[in-house]
C-alpha positions in Angstrom: 67.9 48.4 85.9 66.9 47.6 89.5 63.5 46.2 90.3 61.4 48.5 91.9 58.4 47.8 94.4 54.8 49.1 93.2 52.2 48.7 95.6 48.3 49.1 94.2 46.3 51.6 96.2 43.0 50.4 97.6 40.5 53.1 98.3 37.2 54.2 97.2 38.6 56.7 94.5 41.0 53.9 93.2 38.1 51.7 93.1 36.2 54.1 90.9 38.8 54.6 88.5 39.5 50.9 88.1 35.8 50.6 86.6 37.4 52.6 83.9 40.3 50.4 83.4 42.6 52.6 85.4 44.6 51.4 88.3 46.6 53.5 90.9 49.9 52.4 92.4 52.5 53.8 95.0 55.8 54.0 93.2 59.2 55.3 94.6 59.8 59.0 94.0 62.9 58.4 91.9 61.3 55.9 89.5 60.6 57.1 86.1 57.8 56.1 83.7 59.9 53.3 81.9 61.0 51.5 85.1 57.4 51.8 86.3 56.0 50.2 83.1 58.6 47.5 83.2 57.8 46.7 86.8 54.0 46.6 86.6 54.1 44.5 83.5 56.5 41.9 85.2 54.7 41.8 88.4 51.1 41.8 87.1 51.5 40.5 83.5 49.5 42.9 81.9 49.7 45.3 78.9 49.8 48.9 79.8 48.4 51.6 77.3 49.3 54.9 79.2 51.1 56.1 82.4 50.5 59.4 84.2 52.6 60.2 87.3 52.3 62.7 90.1 54.4 63.7 93.2 52.4 64.4 96.4 54.4 66.9 98.7 54.7 66.0 102.2 52.5 67.6 104.8 53.7 70.3 107.2 53.4 68.9 110.6 54.1 70.6 114.1 56.1 68.7 116.7 57.0 69.8 120.4 60.4 69.8 121.5 59.5 69.6 125.4 58.0 71.8 128.0 58.8 75.4 127.7 60.1 74.9 124.3 59.0 76.6 121.2 57.2 74.0 119.0 58.7 73.4 115.7 57.7 72.1 112.3 58.8 69.7 110.0 57.5 67.9 106.7 56.7 64.3 105.9 58.1 62.7 103.1 56.8 63.1 99.6 55.1 60.1 97.7 54.5 59.3 94.1 51.5 58.0 92.4 51.0 56.3 88.9 47.7 56.1 87.2 48.1 53.3 84.8 45.7 52.8 82.1 45.6 49.3 80.9 45.3 48.1 77.2 41.9 46.9 75.9 41.4 43.4 77.0 43.6 43.4 80.2 42.5 43.8 83.7 43.8 43.3 87.4 42.2 41.4 90.2 42.8 43.9 92.9 39.3 44.8 93.7 37.7 41.3 92.8 35.6 39.5 95.2 36.5 36.1 96.3 33.9 33.4 95.3 31.6 33.1 97.7 30.4 29.5 98.5 26.8 28.6 98.6 25.2 27.4 101.5 22.2 25.2 101.5 
């Protein structure tokens, strides 16, 4: 089994989910749930209760092929997200604010 790279999503919606102990990660499209579970547990040292995955299809975009040519269309690459529910007592410090020093 090869190591896969999982990166956390840091958006407002993901922050709202983190309040419910659900964290969102970008994962490779070919990765399955077992590989994602092993990668997150090894990288972050947490226990996982459940994983839900989804594949977002790439958007269709237009491009120009030069002057007086008919513009073409193509699609961006697909992406995959994993919604990870952590076990009770586990948490990640993705959205934690660093401790601010008190000024006198």
